C-alpha positions in Angstrom: -172.6 36.9 -83.2 -170.9 37.6 -86.6 -172.6 36.2 -89.7 -170.5 33.4 -91.0 -170.9 34.6 -94.6 -169.3 38.0 -93.7 -166.1 36.6 -92.1 -163.2 35.6 -94.4 -161.6 32.8 -92.4 -158.2 33.7 -93.8 -158.4 37.2 -92.3 -159.9 36.9 -88.9 -159.7 40.1 -86.9 -158.2 40.2 -83.3 -161.6 40.6 -81.8 -162.9 37.4 -83.5 -159.9 35.4 -82.3 -160.1 36.8 -78.8 -163.9 35.9 -78.7 -162.9 32.3 -79.7 -160.5 32.1 -76.9 -163.1 33.5 -74.4 -165.8 31.1 -75.8 -163.5 28.1 -75.1 -162.9 29.3 -71.5 -166.6 29.7 -70.8 -167.5 26.4 -72.6 -164.9 24.5 -70.6 -166.1 26.1 -67.3 -169.7 25.1 -68.0 -168.9 21.7 -69.6 -166.9 20.7 -66.5 -168.9 22.6 -63.8 -171.7 20.1 -63.1 -169.3 17.1 -63.0 -166.9 19.0 -60.8 -169.8 19.7 -58.3 -170.6 16.0 -58.3 -167.1 14.9 -57.8 -166.4 17.5 -55.0 -169.0 15.9 -52.8 -167.1 12.6 -53.3 -163.8 14.2 -52.4 -162.7 13.7 -56.1 -161.6 16.3 -58.6 -161.1 17.0 -62.4 -158.1 14.8 -62.5 -160.1 11.8 -61.2 -162.7 12.6 -63.8 -160.2 12.5 -66.7 -158.8 9.2 -65.5 -162.2 7.6 -65.0 -163.3 8.9 -68.5 -160.3 7.5 -70.4 -160.1 4.3 -68.5 -163.8 3.7 -69.2 -163.3 4.7 -72.8 -160.3 2.4 -73.3 -160.7 -0.6 -71.1 -157.3 -2.4 -70.6 -155.3 0.8 -71.2 -151.9 0.7 -69.7 -150.6 3.3 -67.3 -148.1 4.4 -69.9 -150.8 4.9 -72.5 -152.9 6.9 -70.0 -149.9 9.1 -69.1 -149.6 9.8 -72.8 -153.2 10.9 -73.2 -153.3 13.0 -70.0 -149.8 14.5 -70.3 -149.3 14.5 -66.6 -146.4 13.4 -64.4 -146.2 9.7 -63.1 -146.4 11.2 -59.6 -149.6 13.0 -60.3 -151.2 10.0 -61.9 -150.0 7.8 -59.1 -151.8 9.8 -56.6 -155.1 10.0 -58.5 -155.0 6.4 -59.6 -154.0 5.2 -56.1 -157.1 6.8 -54.6 -159.4 5.5 -57.4 -158.1 1.9 -57.0 -158.4 2.1 -53.2 -161.9 3.3 -53.4 -162.9 0.7 -56.0 -163.5 2.9 -59.0 -160.6 1.4 -61.0 -159.2 -2.1 -61.1 -155.6 -3.0 -62.1 -154.4 -6.2 -63.6 -150.9 -7.3 -64.8 -150.3 -7.3 -68.6 -150.7 -10.7 -70.4 -147.3 -10.6 -72.1 -145.5 -8.3 -69.8 -146.5 -8.9 -66.1 -144.9 -5.5 -65.2 -147.5 -3.7 -67.1 -150.5 -2.5 -65.3 -153.8 -2.7 -67.3 -156.6 -0.5 -66.1 -160.3 -0.9 -66.2 -163.3 0.5 -64.4 -164.8 -1.4 -61.4 -168.6 -1.5 -60.9 -168.4 1.9 -58.9 -166.3 3.5 -61.7 -168.6 2.3 -64.4 -171.5 3.9 -62.6 -169.6 7.1 -61.8 -168.4 7.5 -65.4 -172.0 6.9 -66.7 -173.3 9.6 -64.3 -170.7 12.2 -65.2 -170.7 11.4 -69.0 -174.5 11.4 -69.2 -174.6 15.1 -68.2 -171.9 16.2 -70.5 -173.5 14.1 -73.3 -176.8 15.9 -72.8 -175.0 19.3 -73.0 -173.2 18.5 -76.2 -176.2 16.8 -77.8 -178.3 19.9 -77.1 -175.7 22.2 -78.5 -175.4 20.0 -81.6 -179.0 20.0 -82.2 -179.3 23.7 -81.9 -176.3 24.3 -84.2 -177.2 21.8 -87.0 -175.1 19.1 -88.9 -173.0 21.6 -90.9 -171.9 23.5 -87.8 -171.2 20.3 -85.9 -168.9 19.3 -88.6 -167.2 22.8 -88.6 -166.9 22.4 -84.8 -165.2 19.1 -85.2 -162.7 20.5 -87.7 -161.9 23.5 -85.4 -161.4 21.1 -82.4 -159.1 18.9 -84.5 -157.2 22.0 -85.5 -156.6 22.8 -81.9 -155.3 19.4 -81.0 -151.6 18.7 -81.4 -150.9 16.7 -84.6 -150.0 13.3 -83.1 -153.3 13.1 -81.2 -155.3 13.9 -84.4 -154.8 10.4 -85.6 -156.9 9.1 -82.6 -160.0 10.4 -84.4 -161.4 8.9 -87.5 -163.6 11.0 -89.9 -166.8 9.9 -88.0 -165.5 9.9 -84.3 -162.8 8.5 -82.1 -161.1 5.4 -83.4 -161.6 2.1 -81.8 -158.0 1.3 -81.8 -155.9 1.2 -78.6 -154.8 4.5 -77.4 
């Protein structure tokens, strides 16, 4: 890998940019691979994982807020969410002020599944962070924030995700 001190970040070569793209593809493949395998055995997929993760991360999230995070169609979410509710992974309740709102939270099965899936991904990230060191972790965070569309960057405080509603 290229020594950081020899690369001028303002003048990245095509090969360095291509390598960054390729690293993202491989990292995503491996980051999602183990959870995908566990989910496949349960007849669930990556879309189910994303819903379970964000509902677990933001208990009481509205369907509308979840759609905003996932950027998928209502139809796609309806199919995935319907299955998760039917199988007891996710529970819905009406909003307190607006009874038409559906507030989502994980049921006991969903809490256990989210823990199992996230535990493996946490371990992968923790190992990479330990190996890279604190300065690299902060650099990685800056790169990832730079890749995220501007409106979603506000979800993250300087030390991690904000605790505010999505």
